[in-house]
N, C-alpha and C positions, 0 to 999 in steps of 0.2 A: 312588645305589645304596643298597640296604637292607642294613644290617649288624645282626646279632644282638647284643643287649645283652650276652649271656654272652661272646661273642667279643671285643667291645670291652673288657669288664671284664678279660678275660684279658690283652689287650695292654697295658692300663693298668698292671696288676700287674707285667708284665714290664718295662715302661719304668721303673717305680719301683724295682724290684729291681736293675736294671742300673746305676742311677745313685746308689745308696746307698753310703756308707762303712760300714766295720764298726761304727763307733759308732752310726750311725743304725739299722743292723740290730738291734743289741742293744736300742736304745730301743724298737723295735717289738714287743719281746716282751710289753710291757704291753697290746697291742691284739690281741685274739684274731682269728683268721683270718676267722671268720664275720662279725664286726662290721666288719672292714676291707672285706670283699667288699660288704657292705651300703652302706658309705660310697661305695665306687667306683661302684656301680650308681646311687646317688642323685645323682651328679655328672655323669653322661653327658649328660643333656638340656641342662643349663646349659652344658656345654662345647661342645656342638653349636651352641647359640644364639650364644655368644660368637664362636666361630670363623667361622660363616657370616655373622654381622653384619659382621665386620671383613675378611673375605677379599676380595681384588680380584676383579672380575667374571670375569676369564678363568679363575679356578679353580673357578667355580661351574657346576653343570649341573642338569638336571631342572627342577623348578618346576611351577607350576600356572597355567592360563590364567585371565584375569579380564576385566572390561570389557565385559560383555554389553550394557550400555545407557549411552549418552552423553547427558547432560543439557546442552543448549546454552545459552549466555549470549550477551552482545553481543560484537562484535569478533572473532568466530571462536573464542572461548574456551568451555570447557565443563568438565564434571567427571563422574567415574564413582565409584561406591562401591567401596571396597576390601573384600575378604573379611574376616571376623572373625578369621581366623587369619593375616592378613598380617604378615610380618616384614620382608621386604626386596624392593625392586623389582629384577627382573632385566633387563627390557627393556620399553620402551613406544614404539609408533610408530603414528601415524595414516596413513591411506592417501595423503594429499597432502604428507606430510613428506618431505624429502629425506634425512633420517637419523634413526635412532632415538635415544632418550634412555635412558641407563643410570643416571644419578645424579640423583635428584630433589632439589629444594630444600624448605625448610619455610617456614611463615609467618613465622618469625623471621629468615629470610635477607633482607638488604637488597635482593637482587634480586627478592624477591617483590613488593614495593610497585611496582616498575617495571612489572610486568605489567598494572597498571591505569592506566598513564600515558596521557594523551591523545595522546602522541607515539608514533606507530606504530613508529618505529625503536628504541624502548627496550623494546618488548614482544617476547616470543617469537614466532616466525613459522615457516612451513614450511621455511625454510632453516636456521634456528637455533632449534629448538623448546625449550620449557622445560616441565617438569612439577613440580608441588608436591604434597607430602602434607600435608593439612590436616585439622582437625577441623570437622565440620559437625553440625547438629542430627540429621541422619540417621545419622551415624557417621563414621568416618574415610574420607576420599575422596582421589582423585588428581585434581587440577586440571590442565588442559592448555592451553597457550598456544603458538601458536594455529593455527587452520586457515583456509583461504581462505573456507570457508562451511560450513554445517551438513550438506552432503552427504557430507562426509568420514566414513570408517568406521575402526574399529579394525583395524589390520593385524597388529600384534604387541602382546601384553600378557601378560607372564609374571611371576609373583612367587614368592618363596620363602616357604613357610608356616612358622609356628612349629613347632619340632621336637616330636615326640611319639612315644611308644612304641606300636606297633600291637598288635593282639590276638595276634600271633604272636611278640611279644618282639623286634621289629625296629625300627630307626629309620633314616630317610633321611639320608644324609650324602653330599655331593659327593665323588666318589672321590679327587680331588686334594687334598681337605682332611682326609682320614682321619687321617693321622699327626699333623697339627696338633691335631685333636680329642683324640687319645689323650694327647698331652702336656699339653693344656689340662685335661683331666679329671684327669690325674696331679697337676697343679699345685693344683687345687681340693681334691683328697683330702689332699695333703700340708699345705696350709694348715689344713685341718680338724683334723688330728692334731698340729698345732703344730710342723711342720718348715718354718718360713718361708723359710730360705735355699734349700733344695732346691725348694720351691714356686716361688720366683722364677726359679730356673734352668730349671725345666720350662716356665714361662710364656714365658721368652725363647726356648726351643727351639721352642715352638709358633708364636710370631710369626715366627721366622726362616724357617719353612716356607711362610709366606703371601706368597710373592714370585712 
């Protein structure tokens, strides 16, 4: 869902004000309203990035398709380039897989080396597929392990792009993550203005909503 930056900033200010003590309100007199509003707006994109990166899959929605071309290798494995604005995988499934993959591994994961084993039982397969996000000369890519053969096609491939503010002053946020983003932005603002304890409290509130 697209939310206006101005509306998010308003909710962040409300969250901050509702959780302050009288001493913290007095301390804020040194920060003028205009500069505080600027700080709030400057933290929203980072707050969205942090929350959407950490949120469990069932809280996410939207996303963009990818995987127009699969480049095949041996043993039914292959790869596809990721979009430049890729932030997080939402779902990936090939046509001959019995189930989709929601959580990719990386090249640093011990499971990654097993995908190149000569023993078939150690590699990903249509019953228990594996995908990995890796760096290639062509750019970041998603490697898939494995399909029965190169006739398989992409059935589902959706990613969450890096957050950005559009030309109308809106930003895409999964609806069920909205309040977590508000508290995370409040935490970042409070850390910037030197209110560490309240910042930590807001960060905890944000994480508690990601269940």
